[in-house]
N, C-alpha and C positions, 0 to 999 in steps of 0.2 A: 649638623647634619638632617637630610628628611626623613621624618619619622612616618610609615608606612600608617597608611588610612584606617588599616585594621587594628594596629597596635593601637594607634589615637582614640578608637573607637573603646577597647576594651579598654584603656586607662578611665577614659572618662565613663563609662561605663559601672568599673569597680568603686570609682571617688565618687558616684551616686547612691551606690550599694553601702559604701563604706557609712555615707553620712545619712541614709536613711536609718539604716541600721544602726545609727551611733543617737539619733533623737526617738525611734520606737523603743533602743534598750534603754534610753534616760527615763521616758516615762513609765515604762514596765518596774523597771528599780523603784521611782518616787512611790508608787502608787503600791507597788507588793512591800515596801517597807511600812507603810503605815499599817497596811491592812495587816499585814502579818505581827505589829504591834498593837494593833487595837482589837480584831476581830474577838481576839481571846477573853477580854473584857466587856465585851459585847452580848448581851440577854434581854430576855423578854422585861425582867423588870427594869433596866436599863432604859428602856424605850419608850417604859411606860409610865415609870414614877416622878415625880414632880422635883426639880431642883433642891437639893435640902444642902446645907450647911456650906454655902455660896459654893458649890459645884463639888466638895467632896465628898459627896452622898449622894444618895438618891438615883436618877435619870437624868432624862435630856427633855422630858415630854413636853415641858411646855418652849422647847427651842427647836422643837421640830414642828409645833405647831404655828409658833412666831415664824419659820423659816416658812410656811407651804403659806401665810398670808400674805410676807410682805414680796413675794413670787406673784402671789395673784393679782394683788394690786398693781404692780408695778408694769408686767407682762400686761395687765388687762387694759392699760393705760398706755402702753408706748406703742405694741402691738399695732392697736386699730391709725393710730394716729402716724407711725412708722410708716407703714403699711399706704395711705390714703397718702402723704407726704411722699411717698416715692412712685404712686401712679400718675401725680397729678403734674413732679419731676418728666416723668418717661415717656407720658402721652398726652398729657393737658398743655405744655412751653413748649417753645421753641429754644435753640441753642443761642445765648445771647449772654449779653453782659451779666446781667439780673440771676439767670439762670446758676451761672460761674460762681456768681458771688453766692446765691446759697449753698451751694456743693461745698464754697472751699471755706464757709462758714461747720459745717454739717463737718469736714474731716478733721477742722480747728478742734469740735467738739469731741470729736473722738480722740484726739490725743490729750484730753485734759487730765491732767490726774486725780484720780478718784477721792481722793482727800478734799479738793476744791468744790466740787459735788457736793461731799457732808455740809461744806463750810456754807456753801452757796443754800441748803436746805434745812442748815440750823439757824442762818439769820432770817428767810420770808418763811418757812413753813411753821418751824417751831418757835420763833421769836412775833414776825411782823403779823402774820397773819392768824397766831395764835391757837397752831392745832396741839402745840407742845409733842412734847419726846410719845411719839406715837406708831403703828404701823401705818396710819394713813400719810405720815412726816415720811418716812422712810420709803413708804413704797415709791411715791412723787419722787422724791428724792433719785431716786434708781432709777424709776422709768427716765428721769431728764439723762441720768447717764447712757443708759444704753438704747438709746431713742436714735440718737446717729448712728450704732450700729444695725439696728432693724434698717432704716433706709437705706443704707447701703447698699446691704445685700439683698433688699428687697428691690432698689430699682436695676442692680446688675442681674439681676433674673429676668426683671420685664425685659430690659434692654435685649437680653440674648433670646428671648423668643422672635422665630424670622419674622423679618418686614411683610412675608409673602400672604403669614397668616390675617394680618390686619388690610393688603391690599384684597384681598378675596373676601373679608367678610363686608369692608365698607362697601365692594363691587355689589354686593346684593343689597343693598340700601339698607347696611346698619347704620344704626348711631353712633357716637366714637364711647358713649358708653357703655353698649351692647358690644363690641369691637372688645371693648376692653373686658368684659366679663365673660364675655362667652370665646371668645379667640385668644387672650391674652394670657388672664390669669391661672385656666385650668393650667398653660404648659410651664407659669411661674412658681407654681405652686412651690416644689422641694426646694427651691432658691430661697423663697420667703419663707420658708419654715425651715429653712438651715439660720438664717438672723434670730427668728423666732426663738431658738434654740440655745444661741450661744448667747439673747439676752437673758434666758431663763438660767444658764449658767451661772453668769456672770452676776445675778442678780441672786441666786441661792451661794455665793462664796463670796460675795463681799463683805469687809469688815469696819475701812476707816467712813465710808458713808453713812452706816445702819447705828453704828455710835453716836455720832454726831445727829440723828434725826428722830432713833427710834427708842435710843436710849439701851439700856441692860438689865431690866426688868426679870427677876426669875419667876415670876408669876407667871402662870398660862394667861396669856390674853382672850378675853372674851368679845373684844369689837377691836374696829382699825384704828379706834379713838384712846386704844391702852397701849402703854407700853410694852416693848417685847423688846428679846433676846434669842435672836438668832442661832444657827449652831455654828456657823464659824464666828461671830462675836464670842458665843460660851468657850470653844475652843482655843480661843486668842487670850481670853481671860484667865483659863486654867493654866495653862502654858507659861503663858507671862510673869503670871502672879506666882506661879509654883504652887497652884492649889491642889494639884491632882494630876500627877501626870499621865495614870493609867488612863483616867476619866477624859482627858485630851484623847489621847491615842484614840480610844473608843470611839469619841465626837467625830474625831477626823474621819476616822474608819466608816461611819455612818452618812457622815457628810459624802465623800465619796462613792460610795455604794449608790447613794442620792442620785446623783448625778449620770452613775451609771446608765441606774435603771431608768431615768426618764429619760437620757439620750439614746439609750438602746431602744425603748419602747417609740419614742418621737420617729425615729429613721426606720424602725419597721412598720409604720401606720403608715408612712410618706412613700416607701417603695409598694406597699400594697395597692395604696390608692394611685401610685403611677400605674402597677401592672395592670386593674382595675381600668385605667382610661386607655390605655392600650389597647385592651381585649376588646373593648366597646370600641 
């Protein structure tokens, strides 16, 4: 029996709407569940006091500082390297076996489990290079983990810029670098920032890599050579060891709020930047 096109369209639309609602509903449920169980235990003292009695008392200030330092180191290393690599692959190379091999390697690295990066960082940065359990070791390991994501998203953003932009700039006598910086990058910024934001989010939420390379010291780190405990690691230890479910929920709530604030701020700035460029 032949189904009418209008009926097929309605069925397809209903299925897609159901799938979207399910995905959004699952997200809202998880976030709401954690926030409902954790925000009531969050206070100013919880955010500003040191970790006491292995997390049974006190706050999470050292974990907040450790998380911020880890993100700054990892993104500060991965973003420039990833964007530069994407520019080279998208603008300075021709399609061939070499570029295909490079992209294949990047895709493989993007699928490697995070614990493998933790083991890699532990062997290379902690032991061989003698950096020990430190923010620097953790940041370098996280940078290696998020680098493929930054490269892939930045390259796709660069390739999405119409070829006509490059052709017009080149016809006016611009060099390849001028074409990239003046005609391509300004329009690829939203996609590039998306990759950086994804890297930030993954750095904040990562646990396995940080435990292997940065340790889990409860003291507030004062330099990148100190061991540190991130909020994700602190939550993992509290929940797994059964030390304090209340503080574990509160830490998870602060972690989620931090990610939401960073993502919202970044996307707001990105859209304002794009509106300013369109107005100009």
